C-alpha positions in Angstrom: -190.1 158.0 52.0 -190.8 155.3 54.0 -190.3 153.2 51.0 -186.7 154.7 50.2 -185.8 154.3 53.9 -186.9 150.3 54.0 -185.1 149.9 50.2 -181.7 151.5 51.8 -182.0 149.0 55.1 -182.8 146.2 52.6 -179.9 147.2 50.5 -177.7 147.8 53.9 -178.7 144.7 55.3 -177.8 142.5 51.9 -174.2 144.4 51.7 -173.6 143.1 55.4 -174.6 139.8 54.8 -172.5 139.5 51.7 -169.5 141.0 54.1 -169.4 138.7 56.5 -171.0 135.2 55.0 -171.0 136.0 51.4 -168.6 134.8 48.7 -165.1 137.0 49.6 -166.4 137.6 53.0 -164.3 138.6 55.4 -163.6 135.2 57.0 -162.9 133.5 53.7 -160.3 136.4 53.0 -158.3 135.5 56.4 -158.6 131.9 55.8 -157.0 132.4 52.0 -154.0 134.8 53.9 -153.4 132.1 56.0 -152.9 129.9 53.6 -150.8 131.8 51.5 -148.4 132.4 54.5 -147.8 128.8 55.0 -147.4 128.7 51.0 -144.5 131.7 51.2 -143.3 130.0 53.5 -142.9 126.5 52.2 -141.6 128.5 49.0 -139.0 130.3 50.9 -137.7 126.7 52.3 -137.8 125.6 49.1 -135.7 127.9 47.5 -133.2 127.8 50.2 -133.2 124.1 49.5 -132.3 124.6 46.0 -130.0 127.1 46.6 -128.0 124.8 48.5 -128.3 122.3 45.8 -127.2 124.3 42.8 -124.2 125.5 44.9 -123.4 121.9 45.7 -123.5 121.0 41.6 -121.5 123.7 41.1 -118.8 122.8 43.3 -118.8 119.2 41.6 -119.0 120.8 38.4 -115.7 122.7 39.1 -113.4 121.0 41.5 -112.3 117.1 42.4 -112.2 118.1 46.0 -115.8 117.5 46.3 -115.9 114.4 44.0 -112.8 113.3 46.1 -114.6 114.0 49.3 -118.0 112.2 48.3 -116.1 109.0 47.1 -114.3 108.8 50.6 -117.5 109.6 52.5 -120.3 107.7 50.5 -118.2 104.9 49.0 -114.9 104.7 51.6 -112.8 104.8 48.4 -109.1 105.7 48.9 -106.3 106.2 46.6 -103.9 104.0 45.7 -101.2 105.4 47.2 -102.9 105.7 50.9 -103.3 103.8 53.5 -106.8 103.6 55.4 -106.6 103.3 59.4 -109.6 102.8 61.2 -110.1 103.6 64.4 -112.9 101.7 66.6 -113.6 103.4 69.9 
């Protein structure tokens, strides 16, 4: 009977050791869960950025207004019939 109790205590001790310090321990699971949450946030940010870029691409494909706006703001272009007036404060 003492041998059975001793064997059970050793087995329980080994299982507890693996639970707290071995591979797949509670500490490791918490670290992995934290990392997973960080990665999910990064993925959400990148999805949001991709959605904005996709909407911009669609806008550029469909209409001339977006192309004209970019040409005016980024390249300083004007139409032949327009007059450019710059106000310096």
